C-alpha positions in Angstrom: 222.2 49.0 68.3 224.6 46.9 70.4 227.6 49.2 70.8 229.9 46.4 72.0 229.2 44.3 68.9 229.7 47.3 66.6 233.0 48.2 68.3 234.3 44.6 68.0 233.3 44.6 64.3 235.2 47.9 63.7 238.2 46.5 65.5 238.2 43.4 63.3 237.9 45.5 60.2 240.8 47.7 61.3 242.9 44.7 61.9 242.5 43.7 58.3 243.5 47.1 56.9 247.1 47.5 55.7 247.7 50.1 58.4 251.4 49.8 58.4 251.4 50.3 54.6 249.3 53.5 55.0 251.7 54.8 57.6 254.8 53.8 55.6 253.8 53.6 51.9 256.3 51.9 49.6 258.6 54.2 47.6 257.5 54.9 44.1 259.6 55.3 40.9 258.1 56.9 37.9 259.0 55.1 34.6 258.7 56.4 31.1 259.9 54.7 27.9 261.3 57.0 25.2 261.5 54.6 22.3 261.8 55.3 18.6 262.9 58.0 16.2 262.7 61.6 17.7 260.5 64.0 15.7 257.2 64.1 13.9 255.7 65.3 10.7 252.8 64.6 8.4 254.2 61.2 7.5 255.8 60.2 10.8 253.2 59.2 13.3 254.3 58.0 16.7 257.6 59.8 16.8 258.9 61.2 20.0 257.9 64.8 20.2 257.2 67.2 23.1 253.6 67.6 21.9 253.0 63.9 22.2 254.8 63.5 25.5 254.2 66.7 27.5 251.0 65.6 29.3 252.5 62.2 30.0 255.6 63.9 31.5 253.3 66.0 33.7 251.6 62.9 35.0 254.9 61.2 35.5 256.2 63.8 37.9 252.9 64.3 39.7 252.7 60.8 41.2 252.4 60.6 45.0 255.4 59.5 47.1 257.7 59.7 44.1 261.3 59.1 44.9 262.8 59.2 41.4 262.0 59.2 37.7 263.5 56.6 35.4 263.8 57.3 31.7 264.2 54.1 29.7 265.7 55.2 26.3 265.9 53.2 23.1 266.4 55.7 20.3 268.8 56.3 17.4 268.0 60.0 17.4 266.2 62.3 15.0 265.1 65.9 15.4 267.6 68.0 17.4 264.8 70.5 18.2 262.5 67.9 19.7 265.4 66.4 21.6 266.2 69.8 23.1 262.6 70.6 23.9 261.9 67.3 25.6 265.2 67.3 27.6 264.4 70.9 28.7 260.9 70.0 29.9 262.2 67.0 31.9 264.8 69.2 33.6 262.1 71.8 34.4 259.8 69.2 36.0 262.7 67.7 37.9 263.6 71.1 39.4 260.0 72.0 40.1 259.3 68.8 42.0 262.8 68.2 43.3 262.9 64.7 41.9 266.1 63.0 40.7 266.1 61.7 37.2 268.0 58.5 36.1 268.3 57.6 32.5 268.7 54.0 31.3 270.0 53.3 27.8 268.8 50.1 26.3 269.8 48.9 22.7 270.6 52.4 21.4 270.9 55.9 22.9 272.6 57.6 20.0 272.6 61.2 18.7 269.2 62.7 19.9 268.7 59.6 22.0 271.9 60.4 23.9 270.7 64.0 24.1 267.6 62.7 26.0 269.8 60.5 28.2 271.7 63.6 29.3 268.4 64.9 30.8 269.1 62.4 33.6 271.2 63.3 36.6 272.8 59.9 36.1 273.1 57.7 33.0 273.1 53.9 33.1 273.7 51.5 30.1 273.9 47.9 29.4 277.5 46.8 28.6 276.4 46.2 25.0 274.3 49.3 24.5 275.3 51.6 21.6 275.8 55.1 23.1 277.0 58.5 21.8 277.0 59.6 18.2 277.4 63.2 19.3 277.1 65.0 16.0 274.8 66.2 13.2 273.9 64.4 10.0 271.9 65.2 6.9 271.0 62.5 4.4 269.4 63.0 1.0 269.4 61.9 -2.6 270.4 63.5 -5.9 268.6 62.8 -9.2 270.0 65.5 -11.6 269.7 63.2 -14.6 266.6 61.2 -13.8 264.1 63.6 -15.3 265.9 63.9 -18.6 265.9 60.1 -18.9 262.1 60.1 -18.9 261.6 63.3 -20.8 260.3 65.3 -17.8 261.0 69.0 -17.5 261.7 70.3 -14.0 259.9 73.6 -13.2 261.1 75.3 -10.0 260.2 78.9 -9.3 261.7 80.5 -6.3 262.5 84.0 -5.0 265.6 84.2 -2.9 269.0 82.9 -3.7 268.8 80.0 -1.2 265.2 79.0 -1.7 266.0 76.1 -3.9 269.0 75.0 -1.9 269.9 71.3 -2.3 267.0 70.5 -4.6 267.5 66.8 -5.4 266.7 67.2 -9.1 269.4 69.8 -9.8 273.2 69.6 -9.7 274.7 70.1 -6.3 276.2 73.5 -5.7 279.3 74.1 -3.5 277.7 77.2 -2.0 274.7 75.1 -0.9 276.9 72.5 0.7 278.9 75.1 2.5 275.7 76.8 3.8 274.3 73.4 5.0 277.6 72.9 6.8 277.2 76.2 8.6 273.7 75.2 9.8 275.0 71.8 11.0 277.8 73.4 12.9 275.4 75.7 14.7 273.2 72.7 15.7 276.3 70.7 16.7 277.5 73.5 19.0 274.1 73.4 20.8 274.4 69.6 21.2 278.0 69.7 22.4 277.3 72.5 24.9 274.4 70.5 26.4 276.6 67.4 26.8 279.3 69.6 28.4 276.8 71.1 30.8 275.1 67.9 31.8 278.2 65.8 32.0 280.4 68.5 33.6 283.3 66.9 35.6 282.5 63.4 34.4 283.8 63.3 30.9 287.1 61.4 30.9 288.2 61.6 27.3 289.4 64.6 25.2 286.7 66.4 23.3 288.3 65.7 19.9 287.5 62.1 20.7 284.1 62.4 22.2 282.5 64.9 19.8 283.2 63.2 16.5 279.9 61.4 15.9 281.5 58.2 17.0 279.6 55.6 19.1 280.7 53.4 22.0 279.4 50.3 23.7 278.0 50.8 27.2 281.3 49.5 28.7 283.4 51.8 26.5 281.0 54.7 27.2 281.6 54.2 31.0 285.3 54.4 30.4 285.1 57.7 28.6 282.5 59.2 31.0 279.4 59.3 28.7 277.6 57.1 31.2 278.0 56.7 35.0 277.5 53.0 35.5 276.3 49.7 33.9 273.0 48.4 34.9 269.3 48.1 34.1 266.3 49.9 35.6 264.6 47.4 37.8 267.7 46.1 39.5 269.1 49.6 40.1 265.9 51.0 41.5 265.4 48.0 43.8 269.0 48.4 45.0 268.3 52.1 45.9 264.8 51.9 47.3 264.4 48.3 48.4 262.2 45.4 47.3 259.1 47.3 48.3 259.6 49.8 45.5 256.6 50.3 43.2 257.0 51.3 39.5 254.6 53.9 38.2 254.7 53.6 34.5 253.4 56.4 32.3 253.1 56.4 28.5 252.1 59.0 26.0 248.5 58.5 25.0 247.3 58.7 21.4 243.7 59.9 20.8 240.8 57.6 20.2 240.4 58.9 16.7 244.0 58.4 15.8 243.9 54.8 17.1 240.7 54.2 15.1 242.3 55.5 11.9 245.3 53.3 12.4 243.0 50.4 12.9 241.1 50.8 9.6 243.9 52.0 7.4 243.8 50.1 4.1 246.5 50.0 1.4 249.9 51.7 1.3 250.4 55.4 1.6 253.5 56.2 -0.5 254.4 59.0 1.9 254.3 56.7 4.9 256.3 54.1 3.0 259.1 56.7 2.4 258.9 57.7 6.1 259.1 54.0 7.2 262.2 53.5 5.0 263.8 56.7 6.4 263.2 55.4 9.9 264.5 52.0 9.0 267.7 53.6 7.7 268.2 55.6 10.9 267.9 52.5 13.0 270.2 50.5 10.7 273.1 52.8 11.4 273.4 51.3 14.8 272.5 47.6 14.2 275.2 45.2 15.2 
C-alpha cells in the first residue's frame, strides 16, 4: 500500500466533508401543526387528542440541536379535557427539555384552540386571525313533538334523577338547564384559570371583557394582550435563529390499518355524517 497516496486520498475526502457544518450545526426548530376540532370519539376520526399526538410530541421535543418548538394552530376548539391534557403534556416536555415553545395562530385559535395556544411561552397571530372565545358552549336539539307526529312511543328507562337529563325527545326541564349551567361554570373556571396563569402580567383588558366568549382579530388580540405579537412561523424563527435554521416537522401518525380502512370505505355512515355536520357547525362559528 502506498501510504502517501492513501494519505492524499483521505485529505481530499476530508476536504469535501462539511466539516464546518459538523462543528457548527444549524439551529433546529421543531414544528407541529395542531389543526382541526379537538377531541375524539367513535364517529370523529382524526380529531386532536392526546392519544393521537402524544408520541409525536415526544419525537418533537427529542430532536437534536433543538432551539425551540413552534406550534402552528388552526382550531375552532372542541373538548376542554383534551385541550387541557395536550397543553399540560406540552408544558411537561418543555420543562423536561428546557425548550421554549412559541405558538402561531393561523385562521382560527378559538376556545380550545386558544387553550392550546396558551401552552406557548409566546403567542403570535396574523392580523386577521380569529382568536379568543374563552368560554364554554353546549349545543343540542330538542324534538319533544317529533315522535308523536309519526306515532312513535318513546321508552326511556333510567335510575337516578339526572340520568335522562336533557334528553332531546322530552320537554326541557329548568332543573336540567340549571345543572348544565353548573357544569359549564366549572369547566369555564378551569379555562379562565389557565389563561390567567399562562398570560400573567400580559393581559391588558379587564376580565369582564376578556372572559365573555367573545373573539378578536389578531390585531385586536394584540391590543388586549391575548397574543404577544403579529407574525408567522417561518419569518419569526428565521429572525431569531438566522437563515440557516432548519425546520423539523413532526406529525401525528395514523396506523396502517386505519389508513387502509379510510381508503376502502364505501357508502355513507350516518354517524359519520352527523359528526361531519357537527364539525362543520363548529368551524362555521368563526368563518368571516
